[in-house]
C-alpha positions as CSV (number, residue, x, y, z in Angstrom):
1,M,-1.6,-9.7,-10.1
2,A,0.4,-7.9,-13.2
3,Q,-0.5,-4.8,-14.3
4,A,1.0,-1.8,-16.8
5,L,1.0,1.7,-16.2
6,D,-0.3,3.6,-19.1
7,P,1.3,6.4,-20.8
8,K,-0.5,8.9,-17.7
9,G,0.6,6.7,-15.1
10,R,-2.4,5.1,-14.2
11,I,-2.7,1.5,-13.4
12,T,-6.0,-0.5,-13.7
13,V,-7.9,-2.4,-10.0
14,P,-8.8,-5.4,-10.7
15,R,-12.0,-5.9,-9.9
16,R,-12.0,-8.1,-7.2
17,F,-9.9,-5.6,-5.6
18,R,-11.8,-2.8,-6.3
19,D,-14.3,-5.0,-4.8
20,V,-12.5,-5.6,-1.4
21,L,-11.8,-1.8,-1.6
22,S,-15.8,-1.0,-1.2
23,E,-16.4,-3.8,1.5
24,F,-14.6,-1.2,3.5
25,S,-15.5,1.9,2.2
26,S,-17.7,4.1,-0.3
27,G,-15.3,6.9,-0.6
28,P,-11.5,7.9,-1.5
29,T,-8.8,6.2,-1.9
30,V,-5.7,7.0,-0.9
31,V,-1.8,6.4,-2.3
32,V,0.3,5.9,0.8
33,V,4.1,6.3,0.0
34,S,5.1,4.5,2.7
35,D,8.8,2.4,2.3
36,A,11.3,2.4,-1.1
37,Q,9.8,-0.7,-1.9
38,C,6.5,-0.3,-2.9
39,L,3.2,1.8,-2.5
40,H,0.1,1.4,-0.9
41,V,-3.6,1.7,-1.1
42,Y,-5.3,1.9,1.4
43,P,-9.7,3.0,1.5
44,L,-9.5,6.2,3.6
45,E,-11.4,5.4,6.2
46,A,-9.0,2.2,6.6
47,W,-6.2,4.5,6.1
48,E,-8.1,7.0,9.3
49,R,-8.1,3.8,11.1
50,F,-4.6,3.2,10.5
51,V,-3.3,5.8,11.6
52,E,-5.3,6.5,14.4
53,S,-4.0,3.5,15.9
54,A,-0.3,3.7,15.0
55,M,-0.6,6.9,17.3
56,R,-2.8,5.4,20.4
57,K,-0.1,3.1,21.5
58,K,2.4,5.9,22.0
59,S,2.0,9.4,24.2
60,P,0.4,12.6,22.2
61,L,3.2,14.5,24.6
62,D,6.2,12.7,23.5
63,P,7.8,14.9,20.3
64,S,9.0,12.2,18.7
65,T,5.6,11.1,18.4
66,R,4.0,13.7,16.7
67,E,7.5,14.4,14.4
68,F,6.3,10.5,13.0
69,G,2.6,11.2,12.9
70,R,3.4,14.1,11.3
71,W,5.2,12.3,8.7
72,F,3.7,9.1,8.8
73,A,0.5,11.3,8.2
74,S,1.4,12.7,5.5
75,R,2.7,10.1,3.4
76,G,-0.9,9.2,2.3
77,R,-3.0,10.8,-0.5
78,D,-6.2,10.9,-1.2
79,V,-7.2,9.8,-5.3
80,D,-10.9,9.1,-7.0
81,M,-11.2,5.8,-9.5
82,D,-12.1,6.9,-12.4
83,S,-15.1,5.2,-14.3
84,A,-13.2,2.5,-15.6
85,G,-11.4,1.7,-12.3
86,R,-8.1,3.1,-12.5
87,I,-6.0,5.4,-10.7
88,L,-3.6,7.9,-10.9
89,L,0.0,7.9,-9.3
90,T,1.9,10.8,-9.6
91,P,5.1,11.3,-11.3
92,A,6.8,11.3,-7.6
93,E,5.0,8.4,-6.3
94,R,5.9,6.2,-9.3
95,Q,9.9,7.5,-9.5
96,H,9.4,6.6,-5.2
97,A,8.4,3.2,-5.6
98,G,10.9,3.1,-8.7
99,L,7.5,2.2,-10.9
100,T,8.2,1.0,-15.0
101,R,5.6,0.2,-17.1
102,D,5.4,-3.3,-16.0
103,V,3.7,-3.3,-12.3
104,M,1.8,-6.0,-9.7
105,L,-0.2,-5.8,-7.3
106,I,0.1,-7.5,-4.2
107,G,-2.8,-8.5,-2.0
108,P,-5.9,-7.7,-1.7
109,A,-4.4,-8.2,2.0
110,L,-7.1,-7.4,4.4
111,E,-8.0,-3.8,3.5
112,S,-5.0,-2.6,1.4
113,F,-3.3,-3.6,-1.7
114,E,0.3,-3.0,-2.7
115,V,1.7,-1.6,-5.9
116,W,5.2,-3.0,-6.9
117,D,7.7,-3.0,-9.6
118,R,7.7,-6.1,-11.1
119,A,11.1,-6.5,-11.3
120,R,12.0,-5.5,-8.1
121,F,9.3,-7.7,-6.5
122,E,10.8,-10.3,-8.4
123,E,14.4,-9.4,-6.6
124,H,12.5,-8.9,-3.5
125,E,10.9,-12.7,-3.5
126,R,14.1,-14.1,-4.7
127,Q,15.5,-12.6,-1.7
128,E,13.5,-12.8,0.7
129,E,12.5,-16.1,-0.5
130,H,14.6,-18.0,3.0
131,K,12.3,-16.7,5.3
132,V,8.9,-17.9,4.3
133,P,9.8,-21.1,6.8
134,E,9.9,-19.5,9.3
135,L,7.5,-16.6,8.4
136,M,4.9,-19.0,8.3
137,A,5.3,-21.1,11.3
138,K,5.3,-17.6,13.0
139,F,1.8,-16.6,11.4
140,S,0.3,-20.7,11.8
141,A,1.8,-19.7,15.8
142,G,-0.5,-16.2,16.1
143,Q,2.8,-15.0,16.4
144,G,2.7,-11.9,13.9
145,S,6.1,-10.4,12.6
């Protein structure tokens, strides 16, 4: 869904996205800088479950697990949605994801959605289009990623 960042760096979260987020949590929202492509937006409770689930798969005694956990958990920032349904993205978050004025909100996917720069998302789609048949076959066969 196409959106525009306002001059203060806020995006308006569409009603249907807010409805999905509220199904999972009535509390704060978390903006996550997890890769160089986009930002991820989760309800706080869903983000905490996601981090905990990822960490349970590894030994807590392994130093690399602890380092990864520290890095991974520190990627999220709590943010409150204002009464107009907007969330503020910091300059660092916008820069990291390459966000300009025109953005795309992709989702809602289960408990979260992604925020992409529109031009970056369109380029990503063009580059990845050839993978769609294989992804659809894996997904329909229940193989996941």
